[in-house]
ZAPAPA-333913 format. One record per residue (C-alpha): residue in three letters; x, y, z. Coordinates in pm, whole numbers, plus 50000, padded with zeros to 5 digits. Each point is the difference from the previous one (the first is absolute). Layout:
BEGIN
ALAXYZ ...
END
This chain:
BEGIN
UNK950032510332501 UNK497524978450194 UNK498275017750284 UNK500824988850353 UNK497144984050185 UNK498855018350309 UNK500514979850316 UNK498045023250227 UNK496574983549961 UNK501564965450032 UNK501755009250325 UNK496845015550138 UNK498084968449911 UNK502544978350183 UNK499915022750303 UNK496194999250010 UNK500054962149966 UNK502604997250276 UNK498045022150241 UNK496734982749910 UNK501474966150085 UNK501265013250334 UNK496535013250079 UNK498454966849899 UNK502404980850224 UNK499335024350284 UNK496264993849981 UNK500354962949925 UNK502234994050306 UNK497455017750218 UNK497264978349851 UNK502104968850066 UNK500295009250369 UNK496305008550028 UNK499104964849881 UNK501724985150305 UNK498985024350276 UNK500754977750300 UNK503634992449916 UNK500535035849881 UNK498635014150325 UNK502084976350214 UNK503205009149818 UNK499175037250017 UNK499154997150370 UNK503364983850080 UNK501755027849808 UNK497875026050181 UNK500934986650345 UNK503685000349906 UNK499675036249885 UNK497725011650282 UNK502434990450276 UNK502885023449905 UNK497535026949889 UNK498244997550337 UNK503325002450183 UNK500835030649789 UNK496735016450109 UNK500664991150365 UNK503475015349975 UNK498605031149832 UNK497425004150277 UNK502704995350263 UNK502055027349832 UNK497015023550003 UNK499394992250366 UNK503645006650082 UNK499695033749825 UNK497375009050261 UNK502354988850275 UNK502685022749858 UNK497885028850124 UNK500814989250358 UNK503745001849936 UNK501215030350191 UNK503405015050072 UNK500215017150338 UNK502425029250021 UNK500885008050362 UNK501335035550001 UNK502605015450228 UNK498825014850331 UNK500925036049918 UNK497895001749680 UNK496945022750026 UNK496654993449838 UNK500425026249725 UNK503224983749884 UNK498224966450007 UNK497235013749775 UNK502555013449751 UNK501774966449991 UNK496684981549950 UNK499045023349715 UNK503344994149829 UNK499774962450038 UNK496465000049863 UNK501305012849666 UNK502124968949944 UNK498844975449733 UNK500994971150225 UNK497625011350275 UNK496244997049977 UNK498905016150325 UNK501565018450293 UNK498425007450339 UNK501265015550322 UNK499594987450354 UNK501155027450237 UNK501394990550336 UNK496795009050188 UNK497894977649776 UNK502574972450030 UNK499925002250380 UNK496184997650008 UNK500034969849769 UNK502694983650212 UNK497955005750316 UNK496994982549845 UNK501954970849857 UNK502604993450271 UNK497744999550305 UNK502485021850192 UNK497885031549982 UNK500295008850372 UNK503754995150003 UNK500505021149688 UNK498085029050155 UNK502675001750273 UNK502695008649743 UNK501295035750008 UNK500345002249622 UNK499024981149689 UNK502844975949910 UNK498614991449657 UNK501295016849681 UNK497985012349705 UNK499344972149750 UNK499385001149625 UNK498314969449850 UNK500814993949634 UNK497964976949776 UNK502334989649717 UNK499024990749646 UNK500644962550000 UNK500974984349670 UNK498904963550008 UNK502844990749767 UNK502665018850200 UNK499205001150372 UNK503685007750075 UNK499365035749885 UNK498295006150334 UNK503184989550180 UNK501955025349794 UNK497435026850092 UNK500434992050371 UNK503775004749969 UNK499475033049820 UNK497625012750269 UNK502404988850272 UNK502595024049856 UNK497715029950056 UNK501585023950253 UNK496855003050211 UNK499354962550016 UNK501274980650299 UNK498664966249886 UNK498194986949690 UNK498294967150073 UNK498184975049780 UNK499214963350047 UNK500634986349649 UNK500274963550096 UNK496354991549934 UNK500055019249671 UNK503034980749877 UNK498444967250107 UNK496775008449819 UNK501665008649668 UNK502374970450026 UNK497024976850044 UNK498255016149703 UNK503134995849788 UNK500294963350099 UNK496314994949922 UNK500385016949662 UNK502874977149903 UNK497994970350123 UNK497115010149774 UNK502355001749701 UNK501414965550078 UNK496574984450048 UNK498705017649690 UNK502904987049791 UNK499514964350121 UNK496265001049936 UNK500575015649656 UNK502194969949923 UNK497184977850127 UNK497575017449762 UNK502404993949709 UNK500144963150089 UNK496224997150040 UNK499285016149664 UNK502844981249833 UNK498684966650124 UNK496455008849894 UNK501145009749650 UNK502074968249980 UNK496854979550063 UNK498165020249735 UNK502784992749752 UNK499794962850073 UNK496225000549964 UNK500305016949661 UNK502944979549880 UNK498174985849696 UNK498855034649893 UNK503575012850025 UNK501324970849794 UNK497445006149726 UNK500795037250001 UNK503694992849953 UNK499234975749717 UNK498235027149803 UNK502885024350052 UNK499015020550305 UNK502945017450164 UNK500834996950369 UNK499045036550049 UNK496574993049853 UNK499474969950226 UNK501425017950305 UNK497605029449978 UNK496814985150155 UNK501964985450292 UNK501615033750075 UNK496615016950002 UNK498644972350223 UNK502775006750252 UNK499275037149978 UNK496304994150078 UNK500974978150296 UNK502185028250129 UNK497345026949954 UNK497264979250164 UNK502354991350287 UNK500815037050049 UNK496335009750003 UNK499124973050254 UNK503005010650214 UNK498665035749999 UNK496594987050106 UNK501544979450283 UNK501925030250128 UNK496915022349984 UNK497924974650193 UNK502754995650261 UNK500265037650052 UNK496225002350031 UNK500044973550273 UNK502835017850188 UNK498665035349961 UNK497435000050283 UNK502234986050278 UNK502835023349895 UNK497665030050025 UNK498854988750345 UNK503624996650113 UNK500855034349860 UNK496995015150180 UNK501294986450332 UNK503185019949942 UNK498045030749883 UNK501454996649652 UNK498355004549659 UNK502304974549838 UNK498494979749715 UNK501344970549803 UNK501155008449649 UNK499684974749719 UNK501314997149648 UNK499635031549793 UNK499504999949624 UNK503744999649929 UNK500534970850239 UNK497154980549838 UNK501395006349653 UNK503464989350118 UNK498634968250157 UNK498154990049684 UNK502975009549779 UNK502364978750210 UNK497594970549994 UNK499645004049622 UNK503785000349951 UNK500374969350223 UNK497314982649794 UNK501775007749674 UNK503374990550148 UNK498804966750137 UNK498294990449677 UNK503005011049791 UNK502344977950202 UNK497654970149977 UNK499335003849629 UNK503665005549916 UNK500994968450181 UNK497234975749903 UNK498985011849653 UNK503344990149851 UNK499514964650131 UNK496864994949789 UNK500754990649641 UNK497674982849748 UNK500834963149959 
END
């Protein structure tokens, strides 16, 4: 019986040839762009601006969220206790509340401290001294753990504390907190909408640029088809060109964002110092940078794929 020929080496040879051609097209497309630096830079810069805008808005929103986390520390629930509650009972209640996972910090303001503070703030110090007894109750201030995604949990905590037997009134002004998180939610959706529209713009920019490249190389494509080149073979350099446009646009967008943050950093620090805050602007971390470049790369490949798929089939050797 004749021996079967081994196909392993042949398959490996085809795979090596396939990968080698991809590597050649990858380098060749980069060389093609480097030979026309002005037009390449202008196209990449337009892509970068389109990418930098939503990315910059994302950073602004992220910084606003971090700043609001600091404001959450000022969110306090005031528990006005009943008049007949003594200080020892108040301390036991405060200790029990402090063990709750929903509460970050608990402090006590006894009625004597509350009266002194009221005298200083109200301006009725002389009139208050004429009172026979202290009319103020003991107060427990509770700093809740505020979840930025679910601020309504604080409202539920207020209702729970109101049901305590020793509590006469649990009070919290949640209006500004709800407004803040609603504005952040609206801004976040706005960033997604703007980002989607500008991503579409990037697809159109790269698609139009690749279309012009296809028209400029029309004769080369016709000759390649005459000698039997497949559409996949001809498509390859254009796809890598779009990818390089996307990567360069992402890198320039990162540079634009870094420069913008550098310009804004000093005035933001001065403003924070006026409010005795150590707040600092945060920029793109390594994961954000990788995501930005990956998205720009995908947009580059997508735009070039759409352009090549549409216009390459229109070119046939005459």
